[in-house]
C-alpha positions as CSV (number, residue, x, y, z in Angstrom):
1,X,67.4,-23.9,0.5
2,X,66.7,-20.3,1.2
3,X,64.7,-18.0,-1.0
4,X,65.9,-14.4,-1.2
5,X,63.2,-11.7,-1.3
6,X,64.1,-8.4,-2.9
7,X,63.3,-5.1,-1.3
8,X,60.4,-4.5,-3.8
9,X,58.8,-7.8,-3.0
10,X,59.1,-7.0,0.8
11,X,57.3,-3.6,0.3
12,X,54.6,-5.4,-1.8
13,X,54.0,-8.0,0.9
14,X,53.9,-5.4,3.7
15,X,51.5,-3.3,1.6
16,X,49.2,-6.2,1.1
17,X,49.2,-7.1,4.7
18,X,48.3,-3.5,5.7
19,X,45.5,-3.4,3.1
20,X,44.0,-6.7,4.4
21,X,44.3,-5.5,8.0
22,X,42.5,-2.2,7.2
23,X,39.8,-4.0,5.2
24,X,39.2,-6.4,8.1
25,X,38.9,-3.6,10.6
26,X,36.4,-1.7,8.4
27,X,34.3,-4.8,7.8
28,X,34.3,-5.6,11.6
29,X,33.3,-2.1,12.5
30,X,30.5,-1.8,9.9
31,X,29.0,-5.2,10.7
32,X,29.5,-5.5,14.4
33,X,30.1,-2.1,16.1
34,X,28.4,0.5,14.0
35,X,24.7,1.1,15.0
36,X,22.1,0.6,12.3
37,X,20.9,3.6,10.5
38,X,17.1,4.1,10.4
39,X,15.6,3.1,7.1
40,X,13.7,5.6,5.1
41,X,10.2,5.4,3.6
42,X,9.0,7.6,0.8
43,X,6.0,9.6,1.8
44,X,6.2,12.0,-1.1
45,X,8.9,11.9,-3.8
46,X,10.3,15.2,-2.4
47,X,10.2,14.2,1.2
48,X,11.3,11.1,3.3
49,X,10.2,10.0,6.7
50,X,12.7,8.4,9.0
51,X,11.4,5.2,10.6
52,X,11.9,5.1,14.3
53,X,12.8,1.8,15.8
54,X,11.2,2.6,19.1
55,X,7.5,1.6,19.1
56,X,6.5,3.5,15.9
57,X,4.4,2.0,13.2
58,X,4.1,2.6,9.5
59,X,0.8,2.8,7.6
60,X,-0.2,3.4,4.0
61,X,-3.1,5.8,3.6
62,X,-4.8,6.0,0.2
63,X,-8.1,6.8,-1.4
64,X,-10.1,10.0,-0.7
65,X,-7.5,11.8,1.3
66,X,-5.6,15.0,0.5
67,X,-2.1,13.4,0.4
68,X,-1.9,9.6,-0.2
69,X,1.3,8.1,1.1
70,X,3.2,6.2,3.8
71,X,3.1,7.7,7.3
72,X,4.6,7.0,10.6
73,X,2.3,6.9,13.6
74,X,2.9,6.3,17.3
75,X,2.0,3.0,19.0
76,X,-1.7,3.2,20.0
77,X,-2.7,5.7,17.3
78,X,-6.1,5.2,15.6
79,X,-7.2,5.1,12.0
80,X,-8.5,8.7,12.4
81,X,-4.9,9.8,13.2
82,X,-3.7,8.2,10.0
83,X,-6.3,10.0,8.0
84,X,-5.2,13.3,9.7
85,X,-1.6,12.5,8.9
86,X,-2.6,12.3,5.2
87,X,-4.0,15.8,5.3
88,X,-7.5,14.8,6.2
89,X,-10.4,13.4,4.1
90,X,-11.6,14.8,0.8
91,X,-15.2,16.1,0.7
92,X,-16.2,13.0,-1.4
93,X,-14.9,10.6,1.3
94,X,-17.3,8.1,2.8
95,X,-15.8,8.1,6.4
96,X,-18.8,6.1,7.7
97,X,-17.4,3.0,5.9
98,X,-14.3,3.1,8.1
99,X,-13.9,2.4,11.8
100,X,-12.1,5.6,12.7
101,X,-11.6,4.4,16.3
102,X,-9.8,1.2,15.3
103,X,-6.2,1.0,16.5
104,X,-3.8,1.3,13.5
105,X,-1.5,-1.7,13.0
106,X,2.0,-1.6,11.6
107,X,2.0,-2.3,7.9
108,X,-1.7,-1.6,7.5
109,X,-3.2,-0.2,4.3
110,X,-6.0,2.3,5.1
111,X,-8.2,2.9,2.1
112,X,-10.6,5.8,2.5
113,X,-13.5,5.1,0.1
114,X,-15.5,7.7,-1.9
115,X,-19.2,8.2,-1.7
116,X,-21.0,6.3,-4.5
117,X,-23.0,8.5,-6.8
118,X,-26.3,7.0,-7.7
119,X,-26.6,5.9,-11.3
120,X,-29.9,7.9,-11.8
121,X,-28.2,11.1,-10.8
122,X,-25.4,10.5,-13.3
123,X,-27.9,9.8,-16.1
124,X,-29.9,12.9,-15.3
125,X,-26.7,15.0,-15.7
126,X,-25.9,13.4,-19.0
127,X,-29.4,14.2,-20.3
128,X,-30.5,10.5,-20.9
129,X,-32.7,9.5,-18.0
130,X,-33.4,5.8,-17.7
131,X,-35.3,3.7,-15.2
132,X,-33.0,1.7,-13.0
133,X,-33.8,-1.9,-13.4
134,X,-33.0,-4.7,-11.0
135,X,-29.5,-6.0,-11.4
136,X,-28.2,-2.7,-13.0
137,X,-26.1,0.1,-11.6
138,X,-22.6,0.7,-10.3
139,X,-21.5,-1.3,-7.3
140,X,-18.6,-0.3,-5.0
141,X,-16.5,-3.4,-4.6
142,X,-15.0,-2.2,-1.3
143,X,-18.4,-1.6,0.3
144,X,-21.0,-3.7,-1.5
145,X,-22.8,-6.5,0.2
146,X,-22.4,-10.1,-0.8
147,X,-25.9,-10.0,-2.5
148,X,-25.0,-6.8,-4.5
149,X,-21.8,-8.5,-5.7
150,X,-23.7,-11.7,-6.5
151,X,-26.1,-9.7,-8.8
152,X,-23.2,-8.6,-11.0
153,X,-22.9,-10.5,-14.3
154,X,-20.6,-13.5,-14.1
155,X,-20.3,-13.3,-10.3
156,X,-21.7,-16.1,-8.2
157,X,-22.0,-16.5,-4.4
158,X,-18.5,-18.1,-4.1
159,X,-16.8,-15.3,-6.1
160,X,-18.7,-12.6,-4.2
161,X,-17.3,-14.1,-1.0
162,X,-13.8,-14.0,-2.5
163,X,-14.2,-10.4,-3.5
164,X,-15.1,-9.5,0.1
165,X,-12.2,-11.5,1.5
166,X,-9.6,-9.6,-0.6
167,X,-10.8,-6.1,0.4
168,X,-9.8,-3.3,0.3
169,X,-9.1,-2.6,-3.4
170,X,-7.3,0.5,-4.5
171,X,-8.1,0.0,-8.2
172,X,-10.5,-2.3,-10.2
173,X,-7.5,-4.2,-11.6
174,X,-6.8,-5.5,-8.0
175,X,-9.6,-8.1,-8.7
176,X,-7.0,-10.1,-10.6
177,X,-5.7,-11.3,-7.2
178,X,-8.8,-13.6,-7.1
179,X,-8.5,-17.0,-8.7
180,X,-10.1,-17.3,-12.2
181,X,-10.5,-13.5,-12.3
182,X,-8.8,-12.6,-15.6
183,X,-8.6,-9.4,-17.7
184,X,-11.8,-10.4,-19.7
185,X,-13.9,-10.6,-16.6
186,X,-12.5,-7.3,-15.2
187,X,-13.3,-5.6,-18.5
188,X,-16.9,-6.9,-18.5
189,X,-17.4,-5.5,-15.0
190,X,-15.6,-2.2,-15.5
191,X,-18.8,-0.2,-16.2
192,X,-20.6,-1.9,-13.3
193,X,-18.1,-1.5,-10.5
194,X,-16.3,1.3,-8.8
195,X,-13.8,1.8,-6.0
């Protein structure tokens, strides 16, 4: 028994075969022959930086710098090079808290901290001078010692160690990364800690 195919059916079958062949060729070219395009990383909403595959590294610079963002550095570049790439440090930057000679690592977040203003100076400007009592004052969670963190209300030695382990912080809300550190605890500490 033979099946007769009309001319319209023949044209349809040939068209389908051509479409499948072209689709297969395009797929094979895109997945096996075409070189990968470099990915892009946003440095500034208006600008993009192409990531080079040959030995470059990408770092995130934030804090007291002129232009926070993601920057590409060369292999072997130092933290100081990353700060320069971000436009340099702001006048209020506390560069002594960073090891500027440290070699930058791919994927590293470099937080440039600000200088901590003494509480007494802030009170003098507000016109309500007060004596600073032990256990009071603002503590920078990125630079404070374990003892200074332990002196904060609701923070014990174990939590102080955890705060140090999760450094650096870009905002106070980042404390929520620590176990048993909820919104209530963060709100109680908001007036006592800084970044």
